[in-house]
N, C-alpha and C positions, 0 to 999 in steps of 0.2 A: 504493500500500500504506500510505502514511502511517506513523504510529507503531503501527499495528495489529500489526506484527510482534512487539512486545514481549510479546504474549500467548502467543507460541509459542517462548519462550526456554527452553533446557535448559542448566543450569549445572553438570551433574554431572561434567564433565571439568575438572580443574584448569587454570586459565589460559585457558579457552575459553568464549566466549559462543556457543552453538550456536542457530541459528534453524531450527527444524524446518520441513520443507517444508509449505507450505500454499498455498491458492489455486492458481495455475498453476506454482508452483515445482516443478521436476522432481527436485531434490535439496536437501539441507540447505545452509545457508550457515553459516559459522563465523568468528568474529573472535577473534584472539589479544589478549584485552583483558579488562577487567572491565566490568560494566554501568555502574558509576559513571563510568569513563573515557569510555565511549561516550555517556552522557547529557550529560556536561559538555563534549563535544568538538565543535567546529564547529557545523554546522547540521543534522546528521542525514542528509545526502544519501548519505554513503558506504555505510551499510548497505543503503539502497534500491538503489544501484547493484549491490552484491554480490548481492542477491536477484534483481535483473533478470538477472544473468549465469547464474543457475541455470536460466533458461528457454532457453538456447542449445540447439538441437537436438543430441541425443547427449550432453548433459552427464552426467557420471558422478561418483560418490564424493561429495565435498563441495566447494563453492566457498569458498575461504579468503581472509580478510583478515589479512595478517601484522601483527605488533605495531606496525609503522610506518605502518599504513593511513591514507589520507586521500582525499578526493574527487578524482577524476580525470576522464578522458575515457572514457566507456563503462564501463570497469571501474575500481574504485578503484586508486590507486597502492598497491602492496602486495597486489594481488589475484592469486589463483591459481585458475584454472578449467581443468578437463580435459574433453575430449570423446572419445568412443569412435570410433576411425577405422573401425570396422566397422559403425557404426550405419547402418541403412537401406541404400539401394541405393548411395549415393555417400559414405557416411561422415559422421561428426559434423561440426559447424560449425568453421570456422577464422575467427577474427575479428581483423582488423587493429587495431581499436580496443581489443581486449583484450590486445594486445601492446604497443602504444604507438607514438608518433611517432618517438622517438629509438631506433630499432631497435638492439638490443645495446648500449645504454648499459650501462656496467659499470665496475668498479674493478679496477685492478691494484695490488697491494701489493708493494713491493720493499724488501729489506733492504740497508742499507749496512754496511760494515765499520768504522764509527766510532761513537763515543758522542757524546752531545749536547755534552759539554765539549770535544770535539775541533774544534768549529766556532769559530774565533777571532772572527768578526764576523758574527753572524746577520743583521743588517739589511743589510749589504753583500751577503751571499750571496743573500738574498731578492730584493734589487733586481736583481742580475745575472741570476738565474734568470728573473725576470719579463721581462727584456729578451730572453731566449733562447726563451721558451716563449709563443707567441701565445695570447692569451685575449680573449674578447669575442664579440659576436654577428655581426661582419662576415663571418665565413667566409673570411677571408683570412689569409695568413701561413704557410700550409703549405709543405712542401718542394716543389721543382720536379719535376713528373713529367709525362710525356707521356700522351696518351690510351691508347696501347698499354700503357704501364706500369700505368696505372690499371686497365685490363681484366684484367691478370694478377692484381692484388690482388683485384679483384672476384670473379674465378673461383676463387681458392684461398686467400685470406687470408694467414696467416703462412707457408704453404708457399712463397709467392713473395716473401717479404720481401727476400731477397738480390737480387732483380731491381731494386730501387730503392736498392741500396747502403746499407742500414740495418743496423747491427750488432744481432744478436739477443742479448737478455739473459734469455732463458727457456730451459728445457730441456723435454724430453718429459714431459708429465704435469702441468705447473704452469700451463697455460692451459686453461680449459674447452673441451672439444671440440677440443683441440689447436690452437685458433685458426683452424680451417678447416672450412667447410661445403662439401660437394660441390654444385656449381651446374651444372644441365643446360645452361643457355644464358644469356648476359647479355642480358636483355631490358628492363632498367630504362630509363626515359625519358631523352632527351637532356638535359632540364632537370636531372634527378637527377645525371647524370654531370658536368654543368657545375658544379653546386654542390659536388661532391666534388673536382674537379680542384685547387682552390686550398686545400683545407681539411685535407689529410692531415698530421697532426702539430700540430693545434690543439685547445685545450681546449674552446672554446665558452663559452657564457654561463650565467646562472642558477646552478643548484646544482653545475655542473661546477667542478672545482678540481684543483690540485696542492698537496699539503700535506706538509711535513716534520714528523715527529712523533718523540717519544721514548717508549720503553717505560717506563711509569710504575708499572705493577702487573702482576704475574704471578699468575694464579689457578690455573693448572694447569701446574706446573713441568715435568712429564714431556713434555707435548706441546710446550711452548715450546722445550725442549731438542731435541726431534725436528726442530723447524723452525729450529733454530740461531738462536734469538732469546734475548736476555738483557736484564736490567735496564739502563735508560738508553741502550740501543742506538737508533740513528736508523733510522726506517722512513719510507718515502714512500708516499703513496697518490695515484694518478692516476685521476680520475673523468671519463670522457668517453665519447662514443659515436660514432655514424655521421654526426653533424653534419647539414648541410643535405641531404646525399645521402639519408640514411635518412628524414628528415622528408618529403622529396619522394616517396620510394617509398611510404610509408604514406599520404600524402595522395592520391596517384594511385589507389591501390586502394580507399581509403574512398570517394572520389568515384565510382568506377565501380560499387561495390556499392550506394551510397546511391541512385544513379539508378534502380536496379531496384525500389526500395521504393515502395509506395503506402500512404498513411495512411488508416486506418479507425478513427475515434475516437482513442483513445490508442495504438493499435497500429500497427506498421509491417509490411506484408505483402510477401513475395516470392512471387508467384503460381506461378512455375515450380517452385520448390523446396518450396512449401507452408510457408514460414517465417512465423511470427507472433512478432514481436519487440516487447518493451515499450519499447525505446529505439533510436532511429535510430542512435545512436553505436555500437551493437553490430552494425551491418551485417556480414553474414557470408556465407560460401559453404561448401557441402559440401566437405570436404577433398579428395575425389577428383574433383571437378568441374574443368572447365577453369580457372575463375576461382580455385578453391581452390589448385590446383597452381601457377598463375601467381603467386599471392601468396607461397606458400611458397618458390618459387624466388627471387623478388625479395627477400624477407625475408632469405634466406641470403646473397644477394649483398651486401646492405647490412651484414649482420652481419660478413662478411669484411672489409669496409672498416673497421668499428669495431675489430676485433681489430688490424688493421694500424695504425690511428690511435693506439691505446694503445701499441703497440710503438714507433712513431716518437717519441711523446712520451717514452717511457722512455729512448730513445737520446739525445734532446735533453737530458733531465735528466742523464743520465750524463756527457755531454760538458760540460755547464755545471758540474756538481759537480767534475769533474776540473780544469777551468780555474781554479777558485777554491781547491780544497783539495789539488790535487796528483795526480800519477800513481799514487799508492798507493791511491787511492779505488777501491773495488770495489762492484759493485751486482749483486744477484741477485733474480730474481722469486720471491716466495713463492707467489702465486696470482693469477690473473686470472679474475674471475667475471663472468658475463653477467647483465644485467637486461633486461627488455623483449625477450623472445624466446619463440617457441613451439617445443617440441621433441617429437619422437615418442619416447615412452618406454614401457617395460613396467612396469606396476604391478599389485598385487593389490588388488582392490576387492570387498569383501564376500565374500572367500574365493575369488574367481575372477580369473584372469589377464586383463588388459586392455591392449591396445595403445592408448595415449592420445596425443592432441595436448594437451600441457600448456602452457597460456598462463601465463607469469609476467610480470606487469607491475609493475615496481618491486619485484620479489622475486627471490631468487636460489636456486639449488640449494644444499642442505645435505646432500649425500649421505653415507651411512654408509660406514665403512671396508670393508664387505664387498660393496659394489656393484660389479658388473662394469664399469660405465661410469667408475669412478674409478680413476685410476692406482695401481698397487701401492705407490708410494712413500707414499701416504696410508692404507694399509690398517690401520696401527696407530692412527692418530689420527682418522680421518674427514676429510672435505673441509674445507679452510680456508674460512671464511665471513667475508668482509671487510665490516665494518659501519661506514661513516663516520658520525660524529655531527654535531657542529657545530664551528665554528672557535674556540669559546671553552671548551667543556667536554670535548671529547675524542672518541675513537673506540674501537672494539673489534675484536679478532680472535676469532672463535668457531670451533667445529668441529662438523661433523655428528656424529651418533651413532657410537659405536664399531661397532655392528652393528645391523642391521634398520632399514629405511627409516622415516623419521618419518611421522606420520599425514597430513601435508599434501603428499603427493606428493614427499617429500624436499625441501621448500622451507623457507626462512626469510626474515627481514627483510633489507632491502638498505641500511638507513640508519636515521636517527632519525625521519623523517617530519615533514611540516610541521605546525606548530600554528597558524600565521597565514598567511593568503594574502599574496601579494607586495604587493598594494595596502594591506592592513591594516598590514603591517610598515613600509612607507614612511611611513604616517601616524603610527605609534606610536613609531618608533625613530629617534633622531637619529644620523646617520651619523658626524658629527665626534665626538660624545660616545662613541659605541661604539668608534671607532678608538682613542681615548685610553684607554678602559677596557681594551681588549685589549692595547695596548702596555704599560700598567702591569702586566699579568700576564705580560709577556715574550713576547707573541705578535705577530709582525710580519705585517701584512696588506697585500698588494699587490692592489688592486682596480681593474678597468678603469673603473668609474664609481662615483660616490658612492652612487647608489641601491643598488648591490650590497651595500654595507656594512649598509644597513638591511634589505634583503630577505633577506640571508643571516646576519643576526645570530643569536646563540645563542637568543634569545627567540622567534625565528620558527620554531623546531623543538621537537619533543618532547624531553624529557630522554632521551638515549640510554641512560643507565643503567637507566631504567625499561623501555625497549624491550628491552634485553638480559635483564632480569629476567623480563619476561613471556614472552619467547621460550624461556628456560630452563624456566620453570614448565610450559610446554606440551610440553616435551621435544622441541623441534624442533632445537635446537642448544645447545651448552654454551660458556660463556665461557672463553677461554684467557688473554688478556692485554688490558690497557687501554693506550691510547696518548694522550698529551697533545700538543696542537698546539704547534708552534714557529714555523713560517713558512707562510703561506698565499698562494697565487696564485689569484685569482678573476676570472672573466670578467664 
């Protein structure tokens, strides 16, 4: 498609660059951005990927790129695309590449009953937490569990947390999908299980982190009060997912589906299902086919592991904080949101009800307060939307609309979004200089490797404040409060 798509742009909706369907596009594509941002950002591959996703069989509504969009595998990070489960004989497509490798990567935001000034020695606390919370790419350092205990977690997620003797720090309603997907049968590969056995309760590497933050600005006081958050209060964000287990599950299914494809010119063909795909990375199966159902089942299995992983990390954080700050320390989960997931949801598209498989890759739900799928405790405020920024400039808590689902299948951004690739960041940003700059701002960083300081430096990300502003302009979610980083543990 090249840059030809710019001839088909509609800018009539505030905050939205809509690319009208043309050529083989089945539906429109839309990016929460301005044309200036898109033209100046990276190499232009992201919009092409989003337009490619509109060709998925059964695609409905609009394919969306959230305000933190950037180039990814198959679908841009920050991509949202939905297919009609009643499309054709076997339903619309389900695509592992449009969900992502780190299945149910997500963020849990927890509130502490202390203020920033109550921490006597931040550097010591950060160092001690770093020793208690494993980070890095090795996949080791998780809690000791047996394969039978792992199977319980894989089958039911947080519903089986007691089986591994981990304290629960959440209540009904403040974990998306209650932290448990119903799994028909545990069918993931032996390799996937082996990768998960040692990793439960580990952060991982890359953009995964644990961060202590303080509430630095309250934009919507009434909602902050509903969430029991106040100025200068300490909040922690835990960003992790299904680790090597989820990556293996995704890899296994992508490999199986790619083997079915035959290349004809620039297209990839699945002859049995009549699929014609513009990108091999969008390898898909009809949702009601044997392959489609197998992927959904295994995706849910990995998602249950990810919910449990964040819960174990929360307990490890809690125990570490108490060891350093005393037994009076209390911790409560505000919300745990999922990224990299496909969910069967009811939406109204062009005035008609549709049961959709909504793929959110590096995007999160931002449900309105009147949605049946959202717990009644958030009916007054809308769903909390946890938006990590970067370890130098800050993060945000947003909320879904008070009423009526937003235009992007009830979705919003999941972070700031990368502005530099990891290789470019390593070349451009000096790790030692960056660590000193952050320390001078009062931010303590515990990083597993020096490269991480470069790859995850603030300059490697978009400005989260701009992402929040763009998300608000498009009426996807509204800002509630801003959080400044204090101490960061990075893998």
